[in-house]
FITI-691187 format. One line per field, with one value per atom (N, C-alpha, C, CB): residue number from 1; atom name; y, x, z. Coordinates in pm, 1 decimal, padded with zeros to 6 digits. Glycine has a CB too. Example, Ala and Ser with C-alpha at 12.3 -4.5 7.8 and 13.67 -1.06 7.14 Angstrom:
k	c(1; 1; 1; 1; 2; 2; 2; 2)
a	c(N; CA; C; CB; N; CA; C; CB)
c2	c(-00569.0; -00450.0; -00330.0; -00447.3; -00225.0; -00106.0; 00003.0; -00059.8)
c1	c(01319.0; 01230.0; 01320.0; 01130.8; 01285.0; 01367.0; 01290.0; 01408.4)
c3	c(00780.0; 00780.0; 00780.0; 00904.6; 00708.0; 00714.0; 00787.0; 00572.5)
//
This chain:
k	c(1; 1; 1; 1; 2; 2; 2; 2; 3; 3; 3; 3; 4; 4; 4; 4; 5; 5; 5; 5; 6; 6; 6; 6; 7; 7; 7; 7; 8; 8; 8; 8; 9; 9; 9; 9; 10; 10; 10; 10; 11; 11; 11; 11; 12; 12; 12; 12; 13; 13; 13; 13; 14; 14; 14; 14; 15; 15; 15; 15; 16; 16; 16; 16; 17; 17; 17; 17; 18; 18; 18; 18; 19; 19; 19; 19; 20; 20; 20; 20; 21; 21; 21; 21; 22; 22; 22; 22; 23; 23; 23; 23; 24; 24; 24; 24; 25; 25; 25; 25; 26; 26; 26; 26; 27; 27; 27; 27; 28; 28; 28; 28; 29; 29; 29; 29; 30; 30; 30; 30; 31; 31; 31; 31; 32; 32; 32; 32; 33; 33; 33; 33; 34; 34; 34; 34; 35; 35; 35; 35; 36; 36; 36; 36; 37; 37; 37; 37; 38; 38; 38; 38; 39; 39; 39; 39; 40; 40; 40; 40; 41; 41; 41; 41; 42; 42; 42; 42; 43; 43; 43; 43; 44; 44; 44; 44; 45; 45; 45; 45; 46; 46; 46; 46; 47; 47; 47; 47; 48; 48; 48; 48; 49; 49; 49; 49; 50; 50; 50; 50; 51; 51; 51; 51; 52; 52; 52; 52; 53; 53; 53; 53; 54; 54; 54; 54; 55; 55; 55; 55; 56; 56; 56; 56; 57; 57; 57; 57; 58; 58; 58; 58; 59; 59; 59; 59; 60; 60; 60; 60; 61; 61; 61; 61; 62; 62; 62; 62; 63; 63; 63; 63; 64; 64; 64; 64; 65; 65; 65; 65; 66; 66; 66; 66; 67; 67; 67; 67; 68; 68; 68; 68; 69; 69; 69; 69; 70; 70; 70; 70; 71; 71; 71; 71; 72; 72; 72; 72; 73; 73; 73; 73; 74; 74; 74; 74; 75; 75; 75; 75; 76; 76; 76; 76; 77; 77; 77; 77; 78; 78; 78; 78; 79; 79; 79; 79; 80; 80; 80; 80; 81; 81; 81; 81; 82; 82; 82; 82; 83; 83; 83; 83; 84; 84; 84; 84; 85; 85; 85; 85; 86; 86; 86; 86; 87; 87; 87; 87; 88; 88; 88; 88; 89; 89; 89; 89; 90; 90; 90; 90; 91; 91; 91; 91; 92; 92; 92; 92; 93; 93; 93; 93; 94; 94; 94; 94; 95; 95; 95; 95; 96; 96; 96; 96; 97; 97; 97; 97; 98; 98; 98; 98; 99; 99; 99; 99; 100; 100; 100; 100; 101; 101; 101; 101; 102; 102; 102; 102; 103; 103; 103; 103; 104; 104; 104; 104; 105; 105; 105; 105; 106; 106; 106; 106; 107; 107; 107; 107; 108; 108; 108; 108; 109; 109; 109; 109; 110; 110; 110; 110; 111; 111; 111; 111; 112; 112; 112; 112; 113; 113; 113; 113; 114; 114; 114; 114; 115; 115; 115; 115; 116; 116; 116; 116; 117; 117; 117; 117; 118; 118; 118; 118; 119; 119; 119; 119; 120; 120; 120; 120; 121; 121; 121; 121; 122; 122; 122; 122; 123; 123; 123; 123; 124; 124; 124; 124; 125; 125; 125; 125; 126; 126; 126; 126; 127; 127; 127; 127; 128; 128; 128; 128; 129; 129; 129; 129; 130; 130; 130; 130; 131; 131; 131; 131; 132; 132; 132; 132; 133; 133; 133; 133; 134; 134; 134; 134; 135; 135; 135; 135; 136; 136; 136; 136; 137; 137; 137; 137; 138; 138; 138; 138; 139; 139; 139; 139; 140; 140; 140; 140; 141; 141; 141; 141; 142; 142; 142; 142; 143; 143; 143; 143; 144; 144; 144; 144; 145; 145; 145; 145; 146; 146; 146; 146; 147; 147; 147; 147; 148; 148; 148; 148; 149; 149; 149; 149; 150; 150; 150; 150)
a	c(N; CA; C; CB; N; CA; C; CB; N; CA; C; CB; N; CA; C; CB; N; CA; C; CB; N; CA; C; CB; N; CA; C; CB; N; CA; C; CB; N; CA; C; CB; N; CA; C; CB; N; CA; C; CB; N; CA; C; CB; N; CA; C; CB; N; CA; C; CB; N; CA; C; CB; N; CA; C; CB; N; CA; C; CB; N; CA; C; CB; N; CA; C; CB; N; CA; C; CB; N; CA; C; CB; N; CA; C; CB; N; CA; C; CB; N; CA; C; CB; N; CA; C; CB; N; CA; C; CB; N; CA; C; CB; N; CA; C; CB; N; CA; C; CB; N; CA; C; CB; N; CA; C; CB; N; CA; C; CB; N; CA; C; CB; N; CA; C; CB; N; CA; C; CB; N; CA; C; CB; N; CA; C; CB; N; CA; C; CB; N; CA; C; CB; N; CA; C; CB; N; CA; C; CB; N; CA; C; CB; N; CA; C; CB; N; CA; C; CB; N; CA; C; CB; N; CA; C; CB; N; CA; C; CB; N; CA; C; CB; N; CA; C; CB; N; CA; C; CB; N; CA; C; CB; N; CA; C; CB; N; CA; C; CB; N; CA; C; CB; N; CA; C; CB; N; CA; C; CB; N; CA; C; CB; N; CA; C; CB; N; CA; C; CB; N; CA; C; CB; N; CA; C; CB; N; CA; C; CB; N; CA; C; CB; N; CA; C; CB; N; CA; C; CB; N; CA; C; CB; N; CA; C; CB; N; CA; C; CB; N; CA; C; CB; N; CA; C; CB; N; CA; C; CB; N; CA; C; CB; N; CA; C; CB; N; CA; C; CB; N; CA; C; CB; N; CA; C; CB; N; CA; C; CB; N; CA; C; CB; N; CA; C; CB; N; CA; C; CB; N; CA; C; CB; N; CA; C; CB; N; CA; C; CB; N; CA; C; CB; N; CA; C; CB; N; CA; C; CB; N; CA; C; CB; N; CA; C; CB; N; CA; C; CB; N; CA; C; CB; N; CA; C; CB; N; CA; C; CB; N; CA; C; CB; N; CA; C; CB; N; CA; C; CB; N; CA; C; CB; N; CA; C; CB; N; CA; C; CB; N; CA; C; CB; N; CA; C; CB; N; CA; C; CB; N; CA; C; CB; N; CA; C; CB; N; CA; C; CB; N; CA; C; CB; N; CA; C; CB; N; CA; C; CB; N; CA; C; CB; N; CA; C; CB; N; CA; C; CB; N; CA; C; CB; N; CA; C; CB; N; CA; C; CB; N; CA; C; CB; N; CA; C; CB; N; CA; C; CB; N; CA; C; CB; N; CA; C; CB; N; CA; C; CB; N; CA; C; CB; N; CA; C; CB; N; CA; C; CB; N; CA; C; CB; N; CA; C; CB; N; CA; C; CB; N; CA; C; CB; N; CA; C; CB; N; CA; C; CB; N; CA; C; CB; N; CA; C; CB; N; CA; C; CB; N; CA; C; CB; N; CA; C; CB; N; CA; C; CB; N; CA; C; CB; N; CA; C; CB; N; CA; C; CB; N; CA; C; CB; N; CA; C; CB; N; CA; C; CB; N; CA; C; CB; N; CA; C; CB; N; CA; C; CB; N; CA; C; CB; N; CA; C; CB; N; CA; C; CB; N; CA; C; CB; N; CA; C; CB; N; CA; C; CB; N; CA; C; CB)
c2	c(10596.9; 10527.4; 10474.8; 10417.6; 10530.3; 10451.4; 10307.4; 10538.6; 10237.4; 10144.6; 10139.3; 10122.7; 10276.0; 10268.0; 10301.9; 10318.4; 10393.7; 10427.1; 10303.5; 10469.6; 10333.2; 10269.8; 10289.7; 10222.4; 10393.3; 10417.7; 10339.6; 10449.3; 10336.0; 10318.3; 10247.7; 10459.0; 10322.7; 10320.4; 10225.7; 10429.5; 10183.3; 10138.5; 09962.4; 10245.7; 09943.3; 09848.5; 09789.4; 09846.6; 09812.3; 09763.1; 09699.3; 09915.0; 09600.3; 09493.5; 09564.0; 09270.5; 09676.1; 09685.5; 09823.5; 09689.4; 09915.2; 10012.0; 09956.6; 10101.9; 09862.4; 09740.9; 09739.3; 09576.1; 09662.1; 09629.9; 09724.7; 09564.0; 09845.8; 09991.8; 10045.6; 10122.9; 10000.3; 10070.2; 09951.3; 10106.9; 09826.7; 09766.3; 09807.2; 09588.6; 09804.4; 09878.9; 09941.9; 09928.1; 10061.9; 10179.3; 10167.4; 10226.8; 10129.1; 10059.0; 09957.7; 10007.9; 09888.4; 09826.7; 09882.0; 09673.2; 09973.4; 10071.0; 10161.3; 10127.8; 10224.5; 10305.9; 10257.9; 10352.7; 10093.3; 10067.2; 10024.9; 10027.0; 09970.2; 09933.1; 10056.3; 09873.0; 10157.0; 10301.1; 10320.6; 10423.7; 10319.2; 10352.4; 10244.2; 10325.6; 10097.5; 09998.5; 09979.0; 09847.8; 10025.8; 10052.2; 10140.1; 10074.5; 10257.1; 10386.4; 10366.3; 10430.3; 10300.8; 10273.0; 10206.2; 10171.8; 10127.0; 10108.9; 10132.8; 10046.8; 10300.6; 10342.1; 10338.0; 10253.4; 10244.8; 10266.1; 10258.4; 10206.6; 10256.2; 10296.0; 10132.5; 10457.1; 10128.5; 09992.4; 09963.8; 09981.9; 10073.6; 10088.3; 09986.7; 10311.6; 10068.7; 10048.9; 09898.9; 10121.4; 09845.2; 09730.3; 09625.0; 09742.2; 09629.6; 09571.1; 09539.5; 09654.5; 09641.0; 09687.4; 09514.2; 09902.9; 09550.8; 09465.6; 09363.0; 09502.7; 09310.2; 09208.0; 09101.4; 09247.7; 09203.6; 09093.2; 09078.1; 09179.5; 09191.3; 09163.7; 09031.1; 09305.1; 08995.2; 08908.9; 08805.9; 08917.4; 08781.1; 08675.8; 08595.1; 08696.2; 08688.4; 08757.0; 08799.2; 08816.7; 08806.9; 08896.9; 08911.5; 08852.1; 08896.6; 08906.8; 08987.4; 08785.4; 09064.0; 09187.0; 09312.1; 09233.8; 09335.8; 09483.5; 09588.0; 09523.0; 09709.2; 09843.0; 09816.0; 10041.8; 09785.0; 09819.4; 09651.0; 09878.2; 09567.4; 09455.9; 09457.6; 09291.4; 09520.9; 09552.4; 09629.5; 09601.6; 09734.4; 09802.3; 09745.6; 09919.4; 09693.3; 09609.4; 09491.5; 09511.4; 09439.2; 09270.4; 09366.6; 09187.8; 09473.5; 09534.3; 09674.3; 09617.1; 09669.3; 09757.2; 09947.6; 09678.2; 09945.5; 10096.9; 10166.8; 10104.3; 10272.5; 10368.7; 10350.9; 10534.0; 10326.4; 10338.9; 10475.2; 10346.1; 10552.7; 10731.2; 10718.3; 10920.0; 10663.8; 10622.1; 10513.7; 10545.9; 10370.3; 10314.8; 10359.5; 10218.2; 10483.4; 10488.8; 10564.3; 10568.8; 10670.0; 10747.2; 10629.9; 10885.8; 10541.5; 10454.2; 10378.8; 10365.9; 10334.2; 10251.3; 10353.3; 10194.8; 10507.7; 10583.7; 10591.3; 10744.8; 10583.3; 10597.7; 10474.7; 10646.9; 10344.1; 10251.4; 10233.8; 10157.2; 10285.5; 10293.7; 10378.5; 10339.7; 10511.9; 10638.8; 10580.3; 10911.1; 10468.6; 10433.3; 10288.7; 10452.6; 10277.8; 10136.8; 09994.8; 10126.7; 09981.8; 09855.9; 09803.0; 09854.1; 09862.8; 09821.6; 09892.5; 09772.5; 09800.8; 09852.3; 09850.0; 09790.1; 09894.4; 09897.9; 09835.4; 10059.8; 09680.6; 09647.6; 09607.1; 09466.2; 09563.2; 09502.4; 09332.2; 09544.2; 09302.6; 09165.0; 09075.5; 09156.2; 08964.8; 08895.3; 08797.2; 08820.0; 08786.3; 08666.8; 08774.2; 08552.7; 08876.4; 08993.7; 09091.8; 09061.5; 09136.7; 09278.1; 09395.8; 09311.5; 09389.3; 09490.7; 09488.9; 09475.7; 09441.0; 09451.5; 09518.6; 09355.4; 09604.0; 09608.7; 09583.8; 09802.0; 09511.3; 09447.6; 09506.7; 09313.1; 09542.2; 09548.6; 09461.0; 09623.0; 09465.2; 09373.2; 09439.8; 09280.3; 09341.5; 09377.9; 09395.4; 09272.2; 09438.5; 09506.1; 09412.9; 09625.7; 09332.0; 09326.2; 09349.5; 09402.1; 09466.8; 09614.1; 09592.3; 09822.8; 09561.7; 09553.9; 09421.8; 09599.9; 09360.6; 09246.8; 09234.3; 09146.5; 09280.9; 09339.3; 09387.8; 09446.2; 09474.1; 09557.9; 09487.6; 09648.2; 09401.7; 09299.5; 09224.6; 09193.8; 09224.0; 09109.7; 09171.7; 09031.8; 09275.8; 09395.6; 09406.5; 09530.6; 09469.4; 09538.0; 09393.3; 09576.3; 09292.6; 09130.9; 09109.2; 08963.9; 09151.5; 09124.4; 09233.0; 09139.6; 09371.2; 09482.1; 09468.6; 09607.5; 09432.1; 09413.4; 09323.0; 09409.1; 09207.4; 09069.0; 09137.5; 08926.1; 09235.4; 09288.8; 09372.1; 09371.4; 09450.9; 09523.0; 09448.7; 09533.2; 09347.0; 09289.7; 09258.0; 09159.4; 09190.9; 09118.4; 09229.1; 09015.0; 09366.9; 09468.8; 09489.1; 09609.8; 09488.4; 09485.4; 09369.8; 09528.0; 09273.5; 09138.0; 09030.2; 09057.0; 09117.0; 08970.8; 08989.1; 08968.0; 09059.4; 09059.9; 08905.6; 09223.5; 08899.2; 08742.6; 08637.7; 08711.3; 08531.4; 08404.2; 08319.8; 08371.6; 08252.6; 08187.8; 08145.0; 08103.3; 08079.1; 08047.3; 08157.8; 07959.3; 08275.1; 08436.5; 08493.7; 08578.3; 08461.8; 08516.1; 08437.4; 08481.7; 08295.2; 08207.5; 08223.6; 08085.0; 08239.4; 08308.1; 08403.4; 08386.9; 08549.7; 08655.8; 08671.9; 08786.4; 08566.1; 08550.1; 08496.6; 08494.2; 08329.0; 08327.5; 08398.0; 08214.4; 08444.1; 08529.0; 08619.5; 08601.1; 08698.2; 08787.3; 08768.9; 08826.0; 08630.0; 08561.5; 08530.0; 08421.0; 08482.3; 08433.0; 08574.4; 08349.5; 08689.9; 08862.9; 08893.3; 09040.8; 08825.5; 08947.2; 08830.4; 08989.2; 08721.9; 08597.8; 08533.2; 08623.8; 08534.4; 08453.1; 08352.0; 08472.5; 08260.2; 08056.7; 08044.5; 07911.0; 07906.2; 07932.0; 07878.0; 07841.1; 07885.9; 07862.8; 07707.6; 07965.6; 07641.0; 07468.6; 07454.1; 07341.6; 07406.6; 07438.0; 07308.3; 07442.3; 07345.7; 07230.2; 07138.9; 07256.9; 07044.7; 06936.8; 06835.3; 06991.1)
c1	c(11217.8; 11179.0; 11321.7; 11036.4; 11426.0; 11550.3; 11525.2; 11657.2; 11569.5; 11583.1; 11553.2; 11691.0; 11627.4; 11636.1; 11535.7; 11721.2; 11411.2; 11291.7; 11204.2; 11234.7; 11187.6; 11074.1; 10970.8; 11068.5; 10873.8; 10699.9; 10616.6; 10635.9; 10513.8; 10401.0; 10407.0; 10299.1; 10335.3; 10299.6; 10381.9; 10282.7; 10520.9; 10612.8; 10582.5; 10755.2; 10583.3; 10541.7; 10373.5; 10591.1; 10340.4; 10193.3; 10265.1; 10065.8; 10191.9; 10245.7; 10156.9; 10186.0; 10026.5; 09986.3; 10093.6; 09824.6; 10139.7; 10236.6; 10366.5; 10258.0; 10384.3; 10497.9; 10496.6; 10461.3; 10364.0; 10315.0; 10283.2; 10219.8; 10264.2; 10247.6; 10385.5; 10173.1; 10459.3; 10595.7; 10693.0; 10668.0; 10672.7; 10757.0; 10659.0; 10784.1; 10557.6; 10470.6; 10484.7; 10389.7; 10540.4; 10604.2; 10767.2; 10618.0; 10826.4; 10943.3; 10911.3; 11042.1; 10842.3; 10869.1; 10748.0; 10871.6; 10674.4; 10637.7; 10721.0; 10578.3; 10813.3; 10882.0; 11024.0; 10897.9; 11089.4; 11138.0; 11095.8; 11186.3; 10959.9; 10919.1; 10918.4; 10802.7; 10871.7; 10878.6; 11017.7; 10863.0; 11102.4; 11223.9; 11315.6; 11291.1; 11280.6; 11325.9; 11215.5; 11318.1; 11094.5; 11001.8; 10994.7; 10893.0; 11066.1; 11118.9; 11104.5; 11246.7; 11229.8; 11332.3; 11215.1; 11484.5; 11107.6; 11037.6; 10942.4; 11025.8; 10921.4; 10797.4; 10684.4; 10774.5; 10645.0; 10550.2; 10526.7; 10485.2; 10465.6; 10447.2; 10397.5; 10267.9; 10378.5; 10337.2; 10197.0; 10350.6; 10130.9; 09951.7; 09922.1; 09883.0; 09980.4; 10056.9; 10049.9; 10251.4; 10142.4; 10209.2; 10109.9; 10364.5; 10019.0; 09926.6; 09821.3; 09884.1; 09782.2; 09659.8; 09699.8; 09732.6; 09833.1; 09897.5; 09922.9; 09987.6; 09977.7; 09981.4; 09827.0; 10050.6; 09756.2; 09602.1; 09567.9; 09434.0; 09547.7; 09486.7; 09599.5; 09462.8; 09689.6; 09753.4; 09713.6; 09850.6; 09661.0; 09611.3; 09451.4; 09655.1; 09388.3; 09268.4; 09198.9; 09262.4; 09211.0; 09193.9; 09050.1; 09283.2; 08951.3; 08820.5; 08723.1; 08793.5; 08836.6; 08773.6; 08751.1; 08893.0; 08645.8; 08622.5; 08704.7; 08440.0; 08649.8; 08755.4; 08665.4; 08763.8; 08525.9; 08468.3; 08519.2; 08279.6; 08519.7; 08552.9; 08720.4; 08455.6; 08815.1; 08921.6; 08933.5; 08958.8; 08852.4; 08881.9; 08833.4; 08846.6; 08654.2; 08646.4; 08796.9; 08494.4; 08814.1; 08941.2; 09010.7; 09073.6; 09076.9; 09222.7; 09161.3; 09366.4; 09092.6; 08993.4; 09042.4; 09062.0; 09059.1; 09074.1; 08967.8; 09098.8; 08954.9; 08849.6; 08842.6; 08889.6; 08697.5; 08652.7; 08710.0; 08469.2; 08726.8; 08746.1; 08905.0; 08647.0; 08954.7; 09114.9; 09164.9; 09154.0; 09055.0; 09106.0; 09104.7; 09063.9; 09006.2; 08967.3; 09092.9; 08808.8; 09192.8; 09294.4; 09401.5; 09340.0; 09441.4; 09532.0; 09467.2; 09520.3; 09400.0; 09373.6; 09402.9; 09190.3; 09387.2; 09404.0; 09564.6; 09319.6; 09663.9; 09754.3; 09841.1; 09762.4; 09805.3; 09845.2; 09812.1; 09819.0; 09682.6; 09679.3; 09768.8; 09550.9; 09791.9; 09843.2; 10023.1; 09793.5; 10072.7; 10171.2; 10189.1; 10191.7; 10055.2; 10066.4; 10043.4; 10270.8; 10050.0; 10074.1; 09953.7; 10155.0; 09804.0; 09686.1; 09562.1; 09656.7; 09472.5; 09376.3; 09238.4; 09374.9; 09143.7; 09021.3; 08950.0; 08975.1; 08900.7; 08809.6; 08703.0; 08884.6; 08601.6; 08464.1; 08522.2; 08325.9; 08455.4; 08446.6; 08407.0; 08314.7; 08468.9; 08470.7; 08321.6; 08638.3; 08320.6; 08152.0; 08079.3; 08078.0; 08060.3; 07938.4; 07977.7; 07921.4; 07919.8; 07961.8; 07963.7; 07881.5; 07841.7; 07787.6; 07882.2; 07644.6; 08011.6; 08113.5; 08224.5; 08137.8; 08298.3; 08408.9; 08506.5; 08432.0; 08630.1; 08727.3; 08876.8; 08717.2; 08944.5; 09074.3; 09190.3; 09099.7; 09234.2; 09374.8; 09494.2; 09385.2; 09585.4; 09720.1; 09776.1; 09797.8; 09847.8; 09946.6; 10026.8; 10016.6; 10085.0; 10242.5; 10324.3; 10284.2; 10304.2; 10419.8; 10394.8; 10360.2; 10275.1; 10249.0; 10262.5; 10072.4; 10285.9; 10332.4; 10491.0; 10285.1; 10583.1; 10714.0; 10728.9; 10733.9; 10710.4; 10695.8; 10671.0; 10597.9; 10548.4; 10546.1; 10678.9; 10444.3; 10711.6; 10838.9; 10915.3; 10917.4; 10971.8; 11056.0; 11022.0; 11042.6; 10893.0; 10823.2; 10895.7; 10618.3; 10819.4; 10822.4; 10974.6; 10837.8; 11059.0; 11215.7; 11227.6; 11344.6; 11198.1; 11202.6; 11128.7; 11144.6; 11004.0; 10960.1; 11030.2; 10893.2; 11024.1; 11123.3; 11261.4; 11207.7; 11337.3; 11447.9; 11435.5; 11478.6; 11320.3; 11240.8; 11249.2; 11084.1; 11191.0; 11101.8; 11232.3; 10974.4; 11355.7; 11462.6; 11596.3; 11510.4; 11539.1; 11637.7; 11581.2; 11667.1; 11435.7; 11375.2; 11356.3; 11269.0; 11337.2; 11358.3; 11481.8; 11249.7; 11564.3; 11678.9; 11757.2; 11787.4; 11721.4; 11787.4; 11718.3; 11731.9; 11571.1; 11522.8; 11553.1; 11485.9; 11531.5; 11550.5; 11475.6; 11531.8; 11475.7; 11338.5; 11289.2; 11329.8; 11280.9; 11170.6; 11088.9; 11213.5; 11157.2; 11078.8; 11023.9; 11206.3; 11055.1; 11005.9; 10864.7; 11113.6; 10890.3; 10764.7; 10641.7; 10809.3; 10690.1; 10598.8; 10513.6; 10682.1; 10623.0; 10533.6; 10444.5; 10630.8; 10481.6; 10423.3; 10293.9; 10490.7; 10331.1; 10151.4; 10077.4; 10107.7; 10149.1; 10038.6; 09974.2; 10089.2; 10025.6; 09992.4; 09871.5; 10082.6; 09916.1; 09770.8; 09692.6; 09783.8; 09668.0; 09579.6; 09467.1; 09689.7; 09608.3; 09508.8; 09425.4; 09641.2; 09492.4; 09426.9; 09281.7; 09544.6; 09305.4; 09222.3; 09245.1; 09099.4; 09322.8; 09434.0; 09399.3; 09650.7; 09371.3; 09434.1; 09576.7; 09434.6; 09617.1; 09750.6; 09802.5; 09825.4; 09918.8; 10050.4; 10041.2; 10222.5; 10049.3; 10072.2; 10250.6; 09970.7; 10324.1; 10453.8; 10501.1; 10486.5; 10639.9; 10744.5; 10756.2; 10877.3; 10768.5; 10842.1; 10736.5; 10939.1)
c3	c(11729.1; 11851.7; 11837.5; 11859.4; 11982.2; 11994.7; 12066.9; 12078.6; 12072.7; 12160.0; 12320.3; 12139.5; 12360.7; 12482.6; 12520.9; 12534.1; 12458.0; 12486.1; 12568.9; 12354.3; 12709.1; 12714.9; 12721.1; 12766.2; 12654.4; 12667.6; 12698.2; 12567.6; 12746.3; 12787.0; 12613.6; 12856.8; 12497.0; 12408.3; 12328.4; 12380.3; 12316.4; 12266.5; 12352.6; 12293.9; 12463.4; 12478.0; 12454.9; 12577.5; 12375.6; 12290.6; 12162.7; 12236.2; 12205.8; 12030.1; 11923.9; 12021.0; 11914.9; 11811.7; 11773.9; 11811.7; 11852.0; 11813.5; 11770.7; 11919.6; 11826.8; 11733.0; 11588.0; 11760.2; 11579.4; 11457.2; 11365.6; 11470.2; 11403.0; 11312.3; 11267.7; 11407.4; 11349.2; 11336.2; 11242.2; 11513.7; 11251.2; 11174.3; 11016.8; 11230.1; 11016.2; 10881.5; 10822.5; 10875.0; 10878.0; 10867.8; 10773.0; 11029.2; 10861.1; 10783.2; 10707.4; 10861.9; 10651.4; 10555.1; 10424.1; 10606.0; 10440.0; 10370.2; 10293.9; 10438.5; 10385.2; 10366.4; 10264.4; 10497.3; 10300.9; 10238.1; 10122.5; 10283.3; 10072.9; 09978.3; 09860.2; 10017.8; 09910.0; 09842.9; 09767.5; 09961.5; 09852.9; 09828.0; 09662.2; 09997.7; 09723.9; 09634.2; 09454.9; 09749.0; 09564.2; 09413.1; 09300.0; 09434.8; 09371.9; 09271.2; 09167.2; 09265.6; 09105.8; 08995.1; 08918.4; 09032.6; 08974.2; 08854.8; 08788.0; 08843.0; 08937.7; 08836.9; 08903.5; 08713.4; 08985.8; 09073.7; 09232.8; 09030.5; 09270.3; 09462.7; 09515.6; 09514.4; 09641.6; 09693.1; 09654.8; 09847.3; 09665.8; 09659.4; 09505.2; 09630.6; 09401.2; 09235.5; 09256.5; 09197.7; 09340.0; 09322.0; 09400.8; 09376.7; 09486.4; 09564.6; 09469.0; 09679.5; 09386.9; 09248.1; 09159.6; 09104.4; 09054.2; 08985.5; 09038.5; 08943.7; 09165.7; 09209.7; 09228.0; 09319.2; 09237.8; 09267.4; 09117.4; 09373.8; 09021.9; 08918.8; 08869.8; 08821.4; 08866.7; 08826.3; 08856.4; 08845.3; 08963.2; 09005.3; 09014.0; 09099.3; 08932.4; 08910.0; 08834.8; 08939.7; 08702.6; 08590.6; 08531.6; 08484.9; 08610.5; 08612.9; 08724.4; 08609.6; 08777.8; 08896.6; 08817.8; 09036.6; 08876.4; 08821.3; 08927.2; 08817.6; 08886.1; 08958.8; 09072.6; 08885.0; 09111.0; 09232.2; 09279.7; 09229.1; 09257.4; 09351.8; 09310.9; 09318.4; 09326.2; 09337.2; 09456.0; 09233.6; 09489.5; 09589.2; 09703.7; 09574.5; 09679.1; 09806.9; 09851.2; 09776.7; 09749.7; 09759.6; 09853.2; 09574.9; 09795.6; 09878.0; 09989.1; 09724.0; 09994.3; 10122.3; 10104.2; 10340.0; 09980.4; 09912.3; 09927.7; 09765.5; 09916.3; 09890.9; 09724.4; 09951.6; 09711.8; 09545.3; 09476.2; 09527.9; 09534.7; 09451.5; 09480.6; 09555.2; 09540.1; 09532.6; 09411.2; 09683.1; 09448.0; 09338.8; 09204.3; 09336.6; 09173.4; 09016.7; 09003.5; 08955.9; 09098.0; 09037.9; 09027.4; 09127.0; 09094.6; 09121.6; 08952.0; 09301.4; 08934.2; 08781.3; 08653.7; 08765.0; 08715.3; 08585.3; 08588.5; 08580.1; 08716.9; 08717.3; 08669.3; 08815.6; 08684.8; 08589.8; 08448.2; 08634.3; 08400.2; 08235.5; 08166.2; 08185.2; 08288.4; 08140.0; 08183.4; 08182.9; 08223.8; 08238.4; 08173.3; 08361.2; 08114.4; 08006.5; 08123.7; 07910.0; 08246.1; 08299.5; 08324.8; 08412.0; 08339.0; 08301.3; 08243.3; 08389.7; 08161.7; 08097.8; 08171.7; 07979.0; 08129.5; 08179.5; 08031.7; 08241.8; 08082.2; 07873.3; 07976.4; 07697.9; 07867.1; 07898.4; 07904.8; 07755.8; 08007.1; 08065.0; 07917.7; 08204.7; 07896.8; 07793.8; 07860.8; 07760.4; 07995.2; 07985.4; 07969.2; 08144.8; 08073.7; 08100.8; 08015.8; 08258.6; 07878.5; 07805.8; 07870.6; 07702.3; 07994.2; 08069.1; 08171.2; 08111.9; 08216.8; 08277.1; 08232.2; 08302.6; 08348.3; 08226.8; 08394.5; 08085.7; 08351.8; 08416.2; 08398.2; 08373.6; 08497.5; 08469.0; 08474.5; 08520.4; 08365.4; 08363.2; 08355.5; 08247.6; 08386.2; 08366.7; 08209.6; 08438.7; 08138.5; 08047.8; 08027.5; 08092.5; 07962.8; 07917.3; 07993.7; 07826.1; 07949.9; 08040.8; 08189.1; 08005.5; 08184.5; 08387.1; 08420.4; 08463.5; 08342.6; 08395.4; 08419.3; 08310.7; 08312.3; 08305.4; 08435.6; 08199.2; 08472.7; 08577.5; 08700.7; 08552.3; 08731.8; 08845.3; 08880.2; 08810.8; 08790.1; 08828.5; 08879.1; 08726.0; 08799.0; 08867.8; 08988.0; 08812.7; 09031.3; 09144.7; 09220.7; 09138.0; 09193.8; 09294.0; 09409.3; 09145.5; 09279.6; 09327.4; 09429.0; 09198.5; 09369.4; 09488.9; 09630.0; 09433.2; 09654.5; 09686.1; 09802.0; 09610.7; 09745.9; 09838.3; 09919.8; 09695.7; 09835.9; 09851.5; 10000.8; 09722.1; 09971.8; 10081.6; 10223.0; 10036.6; 10212.8; 10331.6; 10379.0; 10313.5; 10291.0; 10343.1; 10404.3; 10214.2; 10378.2; 10465.5; 10579.3; 10408.4; 10602.8; 10726.9; 10817.3; 10708.0; 10745.2; 10832.1; 10833.2; 10796.8; 10793.2; 10750.5; 10856.4; 10590.0; 10997.3; 11141.9; 11198.1; 11252.8; 11181.3; 11172.6; 11174.5; 11109.5; 11218.8; 11227.3; 11138.7; 11344.9; 11051.8; 10971.1; 11030.7; 10877.3; 11186.5; 11261.2; 11332.3; 11351.4; 11323.3; 11398.3; 11273.6; 11482.7; 11160.4; 11030.1; 11031.9; 10887.7; 11019.1; 11027.2; 11122.7; 11054.8; 11258.7; 11370.8; 11303.8; 11487.3; 11283.8; 11272.5; 11109.5; 11307.4; 11037.4; 10943.3; 10957.4; 10876.1; 11040.7; 11083.7; 11172.2; 11134.8; 11244.2; 11338.7; 11280.9; 11450.1; 11137.5; 11086.1; 11012.3; 11030.5; 10980.4; 10893.7; 10987.2; 10798.5; 11094.4; 11187.9; 11266.1; 11303.8; 11255.2; 11289.3; 11152.5; 11316.1; 10997.8; 10889.5; 10885.6; 10682.6; 10931.3; 10881.3; 10767.7; 10866.5; 10754.3; 10582.1; 10652.6; 10528.1; 10511.5; 10572.9; 10612.0; 10421.9; 10674.0; 10671.3; 10497.0; 10813.8; 10478.8; 10383.8; 10432.2; 10423.8; 10362.1; 10395.8; 10380.6; 10246.0; 10460.5; 10503.9; 10409.1; 10686.5; 10343.3; 10272.8; 10335.5; 10246.5; 10297.9; 10358.8; 10412.9; 10474.1)
//
């Protein structure tokens, strides 16, 4: 959509959010390509890196990803050596998904790439505009506010 296009749809917040999301996703795919992972893989690895107790099903629920799709994502991450399924040390009947050392290394590179993608897309905004967008998106997603520094 060019800036001069003034369709009724382009005047809605939802449409604009979708288009911004598409821009971020496309840019993230480009910058993540050298790491060998895609945005969904990054999402899974990031989540597992902060909660190493999640089962495949819990991960699927937490991320809102269809369980069948999650199976494929974990399979791909296992093939690449970035994650593995193992028995829970707390409940031997459960299997959890853990990030491997190789996965932690790629996650570090991927985080830098995602930061770069966000900067490419949002770099035209002032820091105040970014903060407003961040907070508004958090409200819409039902996320707790992040405390401000200072």
